[in-house]
mmCIF file as gemmi writes it, N, C-alpha and C atoms, coordinates in Angstrom:
data_model
loop_
_atom_site.group_PDB
_atom_site.id
_atom_site.type_symbol
_atom_site.label_atom_id
_atom_site.label_alt_id
_atom_site.label_comp_id
_atom_site.label_asym_id
_atom_site.label_entity_id
_atom_site.label_seq_id
_atom_site.pdbx_PDB_ins_code
_atom_site.Cartn_x
_atom_site.Cartn_y
_atom_site.Cartn_z
_atom_site.occupancy
_atom_site.B_iso_or_equiv
_atom_site.pdbx_formal_charge
_atom_site.auth_seq_id
_atom_site.auth_asym_id
_atom_site.pdbx_PDB_model_num
ATOM 1 N N . UNK Axp A 1 ? -31.792 32.304 19.469 1 0 ? 1 A 1
ATOM 2 C CA . UNK Axp A 1 ? -32.381 32.274 18.167 1 0 ? 1 A 1
ATOM 3 C C . UNK Axp A 1 ? -31.79 33.396 17.319 1 0 ? 1 A 1
ATOM 4 N N . UNK Axp A 2 ? -31.707 33.13 16.041 1 0 ? 2 A 1
ATOM 5 C CA . UNK Axp A 2 ? -31.093 34.08 15.118 1 0 ? 2 A 1
ATOM 6 C C . UNK Axp A 2 ? -32.195 34.811 14.358 1 0 ? 2 A 1
ATOM 7 N N . UNK Axp A 3 ? -32.017 36.116 14.268 1 0 ? 3 A 1
ATOM 8 C CA . UNK Axp A 3 ? -32.99 36.904 13.535 1 0 ? 3 A 1
ATOM 9 C C . UNK Axp A 3 ? -32.827 36.689 12.038 1 0 ? 3 A 1
ATOM 10 N N . UNK Axp A 4 ? -33.892 36.857 11.286 1 0 ? 4 A 1
ATOM 11 C CA . UNK Axp A 4 ? -33.859 36.687 9.832 1 0 ? 4 A 1
ATOM 12 C C . UNK Axp A 4 ? -32.937 37.717 9.196 1 0 ? 4 A 1
ATOM 13 N N . UNK Axp A 5 ? -32.908 38.92 9.747 1 0 ? 5 A 1
ATOM 14 C CA . UNK Axp A 5 ? -32.043 39.969 9.199 1 0 ? 5 A 1
ATOM 15 C C . UNK Axp A 5 ? -30.573 39.573 9.321 1 0 ? 5 A 1
ATOM 16 N N . UNK Axp A 6 ? -30.206 38.937 10.441 1 0 ? 6 A 1
ATOM 17 C CA . UNK Axp A 6 ? -28.831 38.486 10.614 1 0 ? 6 A 1
ATOM 18 C C . UNK Axp A 6 ? -28.484 37.364 9.621 1 0 ? 6 A 1
ATOM 19 N N . UNK Axp A 7 ? -29.436 36.467 9.366 1 0 ? 7 A 1
ATOM 20 C CA . UNK Axp A 7 ? -29.222 35.418 8.388 1 0 ? 7 A 1
ATOM 21 C C . UNK Axp A 7 ? -29.008 36.001 6.999 1 0 ? 7 A 1
ATOM 22 N N . UNK Axp A 8 ? -29.832 36.969 6.651 1 0 ? 8 A 1
ATOM 23 C CA . UNK Axp A 8 ? -29.712 37.602 5.335 1 0 ? 8 A 1
ATOM 24 C C . UNK Axp A 8 ? -28.375 38.317 5.193 1 0 ? 8 A 1
ATOM 25 N N . UNK Axp A 9 ? -27.938 38.979 6.24 1 0 ? 9 A 1
ATOM 26 C CA . UNK Axp A 9 ? -26.659 39.688 6.207 1 0 ? 9 A 1
ATOM 27 C C . UNK Axp A 9 ? -25.498 38.698 6.05 1 0 ? 9 A 1
ATOM 28 N N . UNK Axp A 10 ? -25.592 37.567 6.721 1 0 ? 10 A 1
ATOM 29 C CA . UNK Axp A 10 ? -24.552 36.553 6.614 1 0 ? 10 A 1
ATOM 30 C C . UNK Axp A 10 ? -24.503 35.97 5.199 1 0 ? 10 A 1
ATOM 31 N N . UNK Axp A 11 ? -25.658 35.778 4.594 1 0 ? 11 A 1
ATOM 32 C CA . UNK Axp A 11 ? -25.697 35.27 3.223 1 0 ? 11 A 1
ATOM 33 C C . UNK Axp A 11 ? -25.086 36.278 2.249 1 0 ? 11 A 1
ATOM 34 N N . UNK Axp A 12 ? -25.316 37.57 2.469 1 0 ? 12 A 1
ATOM 35 C CA . UNK Axp A 12 ? -24.726 38.604 1.611 1 0 ? 12 A 1
ATOM 36 C C . UNK Axp A 12 ? -23.205 38.617 1.766 1 0 ? 12 A 1
ATOM 37 N N . UNK Axp A 13 ? -22.722 38.423 2.98 1 0 ? 13 A 1
ATOM 38 C CA . UNK Axp A 13 ? -21.281 38.381 3.225 1 0 ? 13 A 1
ATOM 39 C C . UNK Axp A 13 ? -20.651 37.201 2.49 1 0 ? 13 A 1
ATOM 40 N N . UNK Axp A 14 ? -21.313 36.057 2.523 1 0 ? 14 A 1
ATOM 41 C CA . UNK Axp A 14 ? -20.794 34.888 1.823 1 0 ? 14 A 1
ATOM 42 C C . UNK Axp A 14 ? -20.765 35.124 0.32 1 0 ? 14 A 1
ATOM 43 N N . UNK Axp A 15 ? -21.793 35.778 -0.207 1 0 ? 15 A 1
ATOM 44 C CA . UNK Axp A 15 ? -21.861 36.035 -1.642 1 0 ? 15 A 1
ATOM 45 C C . UNK Axp A 15 ? -20.794 37.035 -2.075 1 0 ? 15 A 1
ATOM 46 N N . UNK Axp A 16 ? -20.443 37.994 -1.23 1 0 ? 16 A 1
ATOM 47 C CA . UNK Axp A 16 ? -19.465 39.014 -1.579 1 0 ? 16 A 1
ATOM 48 C C . UNK Axp A 16 ? -18.032 38.586 -1.29 1 0 ? 16 A 1
ATOM 49 N N . UNK Axp A 17 ? -17.847 37.447 -0.714 1 0 ? 17 A 1
ATOM 50 C CA . UNK Axp A 17 ? -16.516 36.987 -0.346 1 0 ? 17 A 1
ATOM 51 C C . UNK Axp A 17 ? -15.701 36.716 -1.607 1 0 ? 17 A 1
ATOM 52 N N . UNK Axp A 18 ? -14.468 37.204 -1.657 1 0 ? 18 A 1
ATOM 53 C CA . UNK Axp A 18 ? -13.604 37.023 -2.817 1 0 ? 18 A 1
ATOM 54 C C . UNK Axp A 18 ? -12.798 35.721 -2.748 1 0 ? 18 A 1
ATOM 55 N N . UNK Axp A 19 ? -12.954 34.982 -1.699 1 0 ? 19 A 1
ATOM 56 C CA . UNK Axp A 19 ? -12.206 33.739 -1.532 1 0 ? 19 A 1
ATOM 57 C C . UNK Axp A 19 ? -12.72 32.702 -2.524 1 0 ? 19 A 1
ATOM 58 N N . UNK Axp A 20 ? -11.816 32.201 -3.33 1 0 ? 20 A 1
ATOM 59 C CA . UNK Axp A 20 ? -12.19 31.194 -4.322 1 0 ? 20 A 1
ATOM 60 C C . UNK Axp A 20 ? -11.529 29.872 -3.946 1 0 ? 20 A 1
ATOM 61 N N . UNK Axp A 21 ? -12.238 28.816 -4.154 1 0 ? 21 A 1
ATOM 62 C CA . UNK Axp A 21 ? -11.686 27.499 -3.887 1 0 ? 21 A 1
ATOM 63 C C . UNK Axp A 21 ? -11.309 26.839 -5.207 1 0 ? 21 A 1
ATOM 64 N N . UNK Axp A 22 ? -10.417 25.872 -5.114 1 0 ? 22 A 1
ATOM 65 C CA . UNK Axp A 22 ? -10.016 25.119 -6.291 1 0 ? 22 A 1
ATOM 66 C C . UNK Axp A 22 ? -11.014 23.988 -6.48 1 0 ? 22 A 1
ATOM 67 N N . UNK Axp A 23 ? -11.628 23.965 -7.631 1 0 ? 23 A 1
ATOM 68 C CA . UNK Axp A 23 ? -12.583 22.913 -7.922 1 0 ? 23 A 1
ATOM 69 C C . UNK Axp A 23 ? -11.978 22.007 -8.975 1 0 ? 23 A 1
ATOM 70 N N . UNK Axp A 24 ? -11.883 20.727 -8.636 1 0 ? 24 A 1
ATOM 71 C CA . UNK Axp A 24 ? -11.305 19.75 -9.549 1 0 ? 24 A 1
ATOM 72 C C . UNK Axp A 24 ? -12.248 18.576 -9.702 1 0 ? 24 A 1
ATOM 73 N N . UNK Axp A 25 ? -12.132 17.947 -10.844 1 0 ? 25 A 1
ATOM 74 C CA . UNK Axp A 25 ? -12.814 16.668 -11.027 1 0 ? 25 A 1
ATOM 75 C C . UNK Axp A 25 ? -11.865 15.604 -10.504 1 0 ? 25 A 1
ATOM 76 N N . UNK Axp A 26 ? -12.216 14.978 -9.422 1 0 ? 26 A 1
ATOM 77 C CA . UNK Axp A 26 ? -11.339 13.993 -8.803 1 0 ? 26 A 1
ATOM 78 C C . UNK Axp A 26 ? -11.737 12.591 -9.242 1 0 ? 26 A 1
ATOM 79 N N . UNK Axp A 27 ? -10.715 11.764 -9.374 1 0 ? 27 A 1
ATOM 80 C CA . UNK Axp A 27 ? -10.954 10.367 -9.72 1 0 ? 27 A 1
ATOM 81 C C . UNK Axp A 27 ? -9.843 9.516 -9.119 1 0 ? 27 A 1
ATOM 82 N N . UNK Axp A 28 ? -10.025 8.232 -9.165 1 0 ? 28 A 1
ATOM 83 C CA . UNK Axp A 28 ? -9.027 7.316 -8.633 1 0 ? 28 A 1
ATOM 84 C C . UNK Axp A 28 ? -7.838 7.285 -9.582 1 0 ? 28 A 1
ATOM 85 N N . UNK Axp A 29 ? -6.641 7.577 -9.069 1 0 ? 29 A 1
ATOM 86 C CA . UNK Axp A 29 ? -5.451 7.625 -9.916 1 0 ? 29 A 1
ATOM 87 C C . UNK Axp A 29 ? -4.485 6.489 -9.621 1 0 ? 29 A 1
ATOM 88 N N . UNK Axp A 30 ? -4.685 5.745 -8.578 1 0 ? 30 A 1
ATOM 89 C CA . UNK Axp A 30 ? -3.736 4.716 -8.181 1 0 ? 30 A 1
ATOM 90 C C . UNK Axp A 30 ? -4.193 3.31 -8.546 1 0 ? 30 A 1
ATOM 91 N N . UNK Axp A 31 ? -5.127 3.179 -9.45 1 0 ? 31 A 1
ATOM 92 C CA . UNK Axp A 31 ? -5.653 1.869 -9.808 1 0 ? 31 A 1
ATOM 93 C C . UNK Axp A 31 ? -4.565 0.997 -10.417 1 0 ? 31 A 1
ATOM 94 N N . UNK Axp A 32 ? -3.8 1.556 -11.348 1 0 ? 32 A 1
ATOM 95 C CA . UNK Axp A 32 ? -2.746 0.783 -11.998 1 0 ? 32 A 1
ATOM 96 C C . UNK Axp A 32 ? -1.683 0.382 -10.981 1 0 ? 32 A 1
ATOM 97 N N . UNK Axp A 33 ? -1.295 1.286 -10.11 1 0 ? 33 A 1
ATOM 98 C CA . UNK Axp A 33 ? -0.298 0.973 -9.08 1 0 ? 33 A 1
ATOM 99 C C . UNK Axp A 33 ? -0.806 -0.114 -8.143 1 0 ? 33 A 1
ATOM 100 N N . UNK Axp A 34 ? -2.048 -0.064 -7.787 1 0 ? 34 A 1
ATOM 101 C CA . UNK Axp A 34 ? -2.631 -1.077 -6.898 1 0 ? 34 A 1
ATOM 102 C C . UNK Axp A 34 ? -2.629 -2.441 -7.572 1 0 ? 34 A 1
ATOM 103 N N . UNK Axp A 35 ? -2.989 -2.482 -8.854 1 0 ? 35 A 1
ATOM 104 C CA . UNK Axp A 35 ? -2.992 -3.745 -9.588 1 0 ? 35 A 1
ATOM 105 C C . UNK Axp A 35 ? -1.571 -4.301 -9.686 1 0 ? 35 A 1
ATOM 106 N N . UNK Axp A 36 ? -0.598 -3.445 -9.997 1 0 ? 36 A 1
ATOM 107 C CA . UNK Axp A 36 ? 0.795 -3.89 -10.069 1 0 ? 36 A 1
ATOM 108 C C . UNK Axp A 36 ? 1.286 -4.407 -8.721 1 0 ? 36 A 1
ATOM 109 N N . UNK Axp A 37 ? 0.905 -3.758 -7.639 1 0 ? 37 A 1
ATOM 110 C CA . UNK Axp A 37 ? 1.306 -4.194 -6.304 1 0 ? 37 A 1
ATOM 111 C C . UNK Axp A 37 ? 0.724 -5.562 -5.98 1 0 ? 37 A 1
ATOM 112 N N . UNK Axp A 38 ? -0.534 -5.785 -6.299 1 0 ? 38 A 1
ATOM 113 C CA . UNK Axp A 38 ? -1.172 -7.076 -6.036 1 0 ? 38 A 1
ATOM 114 C C . UNK Axp A 38 ? -0.505 -8.169 -6.872 1 0 ? 38 A 1
ATOM 115 N N . UNK Axp A 39 ? -0.182 -7.873 -8.135 1 0 ? 39 A 1
ATOM 116 C CA . UNK Axp A 39 ? 0.513 -8.843 -8.986 1 0 ? 39 A 1
ATOM 117 C C . UNK Axp A 39 ? 1.893 -9.158 -8.408 1 0 ? 39 A 1
ATOM 118 N N . UNK Axp A 40 ? 2.596 -8.145 -7.925 1 0 ? 40 A 1
ATOM 119 C CA . UNK Axp A 40 ? 3.914 -8.336 -7.322 1 0 ? 40 A 1
ATOM 120 C C . UNK Axp A 40 ? 3.832 -9.236 -6.096 1 0 ? 40 A 1
ATOM 121 N N . UNK Axp A 41 ? 2.888 -8.982 -5.208 1 0 ? 41 A 1
ATOM 122 C CA . UNK Axp A 41 ? 2.729 -9.794 -4 1 0 ? 41 A 1
ATOM 123 C C . UNK Axp A 41 ? 2.362 -11.233 -4.373 1 0 ? 41 A 1
ATOM 124 N N . UNK Axp A 42 ? 1.483 -11.4 -5.354 1 0 ? 42 A 1
ATOM 125 C CA . UNK Axp A 42 ? 1.095 -12.741 -5.783 1 0 ? 42 A 1
ATOM 126 C C . UNK Axp A 42 ? 2.29 -13.493 -6.368 1 0 ? 42 A 1
ATOM 127 N N . UNK Axp A 43 ? 3.118 -12.795 -7.125 1 0 ? 43 A 1
ATOM 128 C CA . UNK Axp A 43 ? 4.301 -13.456 -7.686 1 0 ? 43 A 1
ATOM 129 C C . UNK Axp A 43 ? 5.287 -13.835 -6.58 1 0 ? 43 A 1
ATOM 130 N N . UNK Axp A 44 ? 5.424 -13.004 -5.55 1 0 ? 44 A 1
ATOM 131 C CA . UNK Axp A 44 ? 6.298 -13.367 -4.424 1 0 ? 44 A 1
ATOM 132 C C . UNK Axp A 44 ? 5.794 -14.617 -3.714 1 0 ? 44 A 1
ATOM 133 N N . UNK Axp A 45 ? 4.498 -14.709 -3.523 1 0 ? 45 A 1
ATOM 134 C CA . UNK Axp A 45 ? 3.921 -15.888 -2.878 1 0 ? 45 A 1
ATOM 135 C C . UNK Axp A 45 ? 4.139 -17.119 -3.763 1 0 ? 45 A 1
ATOM 136 N N . UNK Axp A 46 ? 3.958 -16.973 -5.073 1 0 ? 46 A 1
ATOM 137 C CA . UNK Axp A 46 ? 4.16 -18.09 -5.994 1 0 ? 46 A 1
ATOM 138 C C . UNK Axp A 46 ? 5.601 -18.563 -6.023 1 0 ? 46 A 1
ATOM 139 N N . UNK Axp A 47 ? 6.539 -17.626 -6.083 1 0 ? 47 A 1
ATOM 140 C CA . UNK Axp A 47 ? 7.963 -17.985 -6.1 1 0 ? 47 A 1
ATOM 141 C C . UNK Axp A 47 ? 8.364 -18.654 -4.79 1 0 ? 47 A 1
ATOM 142 N N . UNK Axp A 48 ? 7.85 -18.151 -3.676 1 0 ? 48 A 1
ATOM 143 C CA . UNK Axp A 48 ? 8.155 -18.759 -2.38 1 0 ? 48 A 1
ATOM 144 C C . UNK Axp A 48 ? 7.611 -20.181 -2.298 1 0 ? 48 A 1
ATOM 145 N N . UNK Axp A 49 ? 6.395 -20.378 -2.75 1 0 ? 49 A 1
ATOM 146 C CA . UNK Axp A 49 ? 5.806 -21.718 -2.753 1 0 ? 49 A 1
ATOM 147 C C . UNK Axp A 49 ? 6.582 -22.679 -3.633 1 0 ? 49 A 1
ATOM 148 N N . UNK Axp A 50 ? 6.999 -22.234 -4.807 1 0 ? 50 A 1
ATOM 149 C CA . UNK Axp A 50 ? 7.788 -23.073 -5.705 1 0 ? 50 A 1
ATOM 150 C C . UNK Axp A 50 ? 9.128 -23.43 -5.081 1 0 ? 50 A 1
ATOM 151 N N . UNK Axp A 51 ? 9.771 -22.464 -4.438 1 0 ? 51 A 1
ATOM 152 C CA . UNK Axp A 51 ? 11.08 -22.699 -3.825 1 0 ? 51 A 1
ATOM 153 C C . UNK Axp A 51 ? 10.977 -23.676 -2.66 1 0 ? 51 A 1
ATOM 154 N N . UNK Axp A 52 ? 9.954 -23.555 -1.847 1 0 ? 52 A 1
ATOM 155 C CA . UNK Axp A 52 ? 9.795 -24.462 -0.7 1 0 ? 52 A 1
ATOM 156 C C . UNK Axp A 52 ? 9.464 -25.876 -1.184 1 0 ? 52 A 1
ATOM 157 N N . UNK Axp A 53 ? 8.643 -25.985 -2.241 1 0 ? 53 A 1
ATOM 158 C CA . UNK Axp A 53 ? 8.238 -27.293 -2.747 1 0 ? 53 A 1
ATOM 159 C C . UNK Axp A 53 ? 9.402 -28.017 -3.428 1 0 ? 53 A 1
ATOM 160 N N . UNK Axp A 54 ? 10.17 -27.31 -4.227 1 0 ? 54 A 1
ATOM 161 C CA . UNK Axp A 54 ? 11.213 -27.947 -5.03 1 0 ? 54 A 1
ATOM 162 C C . UNK Axp A 54 ? 12.613 -27.817 -4.455 1 0 ? 54 A 1
ATOM 163 N N . UNK Axp A 55 ? 12.787 -27.014 -3.455 1 0 ? 55 A 1
ATOM 164 C CA . UNK Axp A 55 ? 14.113 -26.799 -2.904 1 0 ? 55 A 1
ATOM 165 C C . UNK Axp A 55 ? 14.274 -27.418 -1.532 1 0 ? 55 A 1
ATOM 166 N N . UNK Axp A 56 ? 15.317 -26.975 -0.849 1 0 ? 56 A 1
ATOM 167 C CA . UNK Axp A 56 ? 15.61 -27.462 0.496 1 0 ? 56 A 1
ATOM 168 C C . UNK Axp A 56 ? 15.693 -26.248 1.428 1 0 ? 56 A 1
ATOM 169 N N . UNK Axp A 57 ? 14.581 -25.857 2.055 1 0 ? 57 A 1
ATOM 170 C CA . UNK Axp A 57 ? 14.596 -24.66 2.894 1 0 ? 57 A 1
ATOM 171 C C . UNK Axp A 57 ? 15.513 -24.793 4.103 1 0 ? 57 A 1
ATOM 172 N N . UNK Axp A 58 ? 15.782 -26.033 4.536 1 0 ? 58 A 1
ATOM 173 C CA . UNK Axp A 58 ? 16.67 -26.219 5.682 1 0 ? 58 A 1
ATOM 174 C C . UNK Axp A 58 ? 18.108 -25.823 5.336 1 0 ? 58 A 1
ATOM 175 N N . UNK Axp A 59 ? 18.461 -25.851 4.057 1 0 ? 59 A 1
ATOM 176 C CA . UNK Axp A 59 ? 19.814 -25.474 3.652 1 0 ? 59 A 1
ATOM 177 C C . UNK Axp A 59 ? 20.084 -23.999 3.94 1 0 ? 59 A 1
ATOM 178 N N . UNK Axp A 60 ? 19.054 -23.217 4.026 1 0 ? 60 A 1
ATOM 179 C CA . UNK Axp A 60 ? 19.229 -21.786 4.291 1 0 ? 60 A 1
ATOM 180 C C . UNK Axp A 60 ? 19.548 -21.517 5.759 1 0 ? 60 A 1
ATOM 181 N N . UNK Axp A 61 ? 19.04 -22.36 6.661 1 0 ? 61 A 1
ATOM 182 C CA . UNK Axp A 61 ? 19.218 -22.069 8.081 1 0 ? 61 A 1
ATOM 183 C C . UNK Axp A 61 ? 20.194 -23.016 8.764 1 0 ? 61 A 1
ATOM 184 N N . UNK Axp A 62 ? 20.658 -24.051 8.034 1 0 ? 62 A 1
ATOM 185 C CA . UNK Axp A 62 ? 21.597 -25.008 8.615 1 0 ? 62 A 1
ATOM 186 C C . UNK Axp A 62 ? 23.014 -24.446 8.523 1 0 ? 62 A 1
ATOM 187 N N . UNK Axp A 63 ? 23.755 -24.423 9.619 1 0 ? 63 A 1
ATOM 188 C CA . UNK Axp A 63 ? 25.135 -23.922 9.552 1 0 ? 63 A 1
ATOM 189 C C . UNK Axp A 63 ? 26.06 -24.942 8.885 1 0 ? 63 A 1
ATOM 190 N N . UNK Axp A 64 ? 27.169 -24.445 8.37 1 0 ? 64 A 1
ATOM 191 C CA . UNK Axp A 64 ? 28.168 -25.291 7.714 1 0 ? 64 A 1
ATOM 192 C C . UNK Axp A 64 ? 29.466 -25.255 8.519 1 0 ? 64 A 1
ATOM 193 N N . UNK Axp A 65 ? 30.195 -26.364 8.496 1 0 ? 65 A 1
ATOM 194 C CA . UNK Axp A 65 ? 31.505 -26.389 9.156 1 0 ? 65 A 1
ATOM 195 C C . UNK Axp A 65 ? 32.573 -25.888 8.177 1 0 ? 65 A 1
ATOM 196 N N . UNK Axp A 66 ? 33.831 -25.916 8.602 1 0 ? 66 A 1
ATOM 197 C CA . UNK Axp A 66 ? 34.912 -25.371 7.781 1 0 ? 66 A 1
ATOM 198 C C . UNK Axp A 66 ? 35.166 -26.187 6.519 1 0 ? 66 A 1
ATOM 199 N N . UNK Axp A 67 ? 34.689 -27.436 6.47 1 0 ? 67 A 1
ATOM 200 C CA . UNK Axp A 67 ? 34.856 -28.283 5.282 1 0 ? 67 A 1
ATOM 201 C C . UNK Axp A 67 ? 33.678 -28.165 4.311 1 0 ? 67 A 1
ATOM 202 N N . UNK Axp A 68 ? 32.678 -27.394 4.653 1 0 ? 68 A 1
ATOM 203 C CA . UNK Axp A 68 ? 31.515 -27.23 3.791 1 0 ? 68 A 1
ATOM 204 C C . UNK Axp A 68 ? 30.414 -28.218 4.035 1 0 ? 68 A 1
ATOM 205 N N . UNK Axp A 69 ? 30.536 -29.02 5.104 1 0 ? 69 A 1
ATOM 206 C CA . UNK Axp A 69 ? 29.502 -29.982 5.455 1 0 ? 69 A 1
ATOM 207 C C . UNK Axp A 69 ? 28.448 -29.311 6.331 1 0 ? 69 A 1
ATOM 208 N N . UNK Axp A 70 ? 27.188 -29.694 6.115 1 0 ? 70 A 1
ATOM 209 C CA . UNK Axp A 70 ? 26.123 -29.147 6.944 1 0 ? 70 A 1
ATOM 210 C C . UNK Axp A 70 ? 26.176 -29.788 8.325 1 0 ? 70 A 1
ATOM 211 N N . UNK Axp A 71 ? 26.125 -28.953 9.34 1 0 ? 71 A 1
ATOM 212 C CA . UNK Axp A 71 ? 26.158 -29.445 10.71 1 0 ? 71 A 1
ATOM 213 C C . UNK Axp A 71 ? 24.836 -30.121 11.047 1 0 ? 71 A 1
ATOM 214 N N . UNK Axp A 72 ? 24.916 -31.318 11.641 1 0 ? 72 A 1
ATOM 215 C CA . UNK Axp A 72 ? 23.722 -32.034 12.075 1 0 ? 72 A 1
ATOM 216 C C . UNK Axp A 72 ? 23.006 -32.773 10.976 1 0 ? 72 A 1
ATOM 217 N N . UNK Axp A 73 ? 23.537 -32.799 9.775 1 0 ? 73 A 1
ATOM 218 C CA . UNK Axp A 73 ? 22.886 -33.474 8.651 1 0 ? 73 A 1
ATOM 219 C C . UNK Axp A 73 ? 23.769 -34.634 8.204 1 0 ? 73 A 1
ATOM 220 N N . UNK Axp A 74 ? 23.147 -35.738 7.86 1 0 ? 74 A 1
ATOM 221 C CA . UNK Axp A 74 ? 23.895 -36.887 7.357 1 0 ? 74 A 1
ATOM 222 C C . UNK Axp A 74 ? 24.232 -36.658 5.886 1 0 ? 74 A 1
ATOM 223 N N . UNK Axp A 75 ? 25.363 -37.169 5.486 1 0 ? 75 A 1
ATOM 224 C CA . UNK Axp A 75 ? 25.791 -37.021 4.097 1 0 ? 75 A 1
ATOM 225 C C . UNK Axp A 75 ? 25.075 -37.933 3.182 1 0 ? 75 A 1
């Protein structure tokens, strides 16, 4: 158990301490960056969906022969 006199002495030490802390008003600063990131990801998903729907995704992974014909695909 701690004596009251020791508690009082500790409180006086804290009051006399010259150590100062930095006090700031903090707030969220990355809101705009977060919104831009979400918009960027959404646009990537939209562009990918449009490309798969209107394009030929197999053309990206199908190899070509020396004449420029796709291997395994009918003309």
